[in-house]
C-alpha positions in Angstrom: 67.6 -13.6 45.2 71.2 -14.3 44.5 73.8 -12.2 46.1 77.0 -10.7 45.1 79.9 -9.9 47.6 81.1 -6.3 46.9 83.7 -4.4 48.9 83.0 -0.6 49.1 84.5 2.4 50.9 82.3 4.7 52.8 83.2 7.7 55.1 83.9 6.7 58.5 81.2 8.8 60.0 78.8 7.4 57.8 79.7 4.0 58.7 79.3 5.0 62.4 75.7 6.3 61.9 74.7 3.4 59.9 75.8 0.9 62.8 74.0 3.3 65.2 70.9 3.1 63.0 70.7 -0.5 62.0 73.6 -2.4 63.8 76.6 -4.1 62.2 74.6 -7.3 61.5 72.0 -5.4 59.2 74.1 -3.2 57.2 74.0 -5.3 54.1 70.3 -5.5 54.0 70.1 -1.8 54.5 72.5 -0.8 52.1 70.8 -3.1 49.5 67.3 -1.5 50.2 68.6 2.1 50.0 70.6 1.3 46.7 67.3 -0.3 45.2 65.3 2.6 46.3 67.6 5.1 44.9 68.1 3.2 41.6 64.4 2.9 41.2 64.0 6.6 41.5 66.8 7.3 39.3 65.2 5.2 36.6 61.9 6.7 37.2 63.6 10.3 36.6 65.2 9.0 33.6 62.0 7.8 32.0 60.1 11.0 33.0 62.6 13.1 31.3 62.4 10.9 28.2 58.6 11.2 28.4 58.5 14.9 28.9 61.2 15.4 25.9 58.7 13.6 23.6 55.7 15.4 24.8 57.6 18.7 24.3 58.7 17.4 20.8 55.1 16.6 19.7 53.6 19.8 21.2 53.7 21.8 18.0 52.1 18.9 16.0 49.2 18.6 18.5 48.6 22.3 18.4 48.7 22.4 14.4 46.0 19.5 14.7 44.0 21.6 17.0 44.1 24.5 15.1 43.1 22.9 12.1 39.8 21.7 13.9 39.1 25.3 14.9 38.5 26.4 11.4 35.9 23.7 10.8 32.2 23.8 12.0 30.3 20.9 12.3 27.1 20.4 10.1 23.8 20.3 12.1 25.6 21.5 15.4 22.6 23.7 16.4 20.2 20.6 16.2 22.5 18.5 18.0 23.1 21.0 20.7 19.3 21.4 21.3 19.0 17.7 21.7 17.3 16.8 18.5 18.1 13.5 16.7 20.0 14.7 13.4 21.0 11.1 12.4 17.5 10.9 10.5 17.1 13.7 8.1 14.5 13.6 5.2 
């Protein structure tokens, strides 16, 4: 993995807690892993929102199709539901 050097500023108390938790020699790795997790979570949330919006936009279409089929009856349903073979009719 190629690395890029960045100069960032964080609150002093946060830097102190970071040093206590991981030590000064492992800060970069910890910050990179934390950023990666946060970015992945944000990307996932964004995708979830896009999918949710798409489902909501198409909801009416699906309900309309379902209502169309509610009005139909299936020819031979009684024979089918009783387990008879309706594929070979005289």
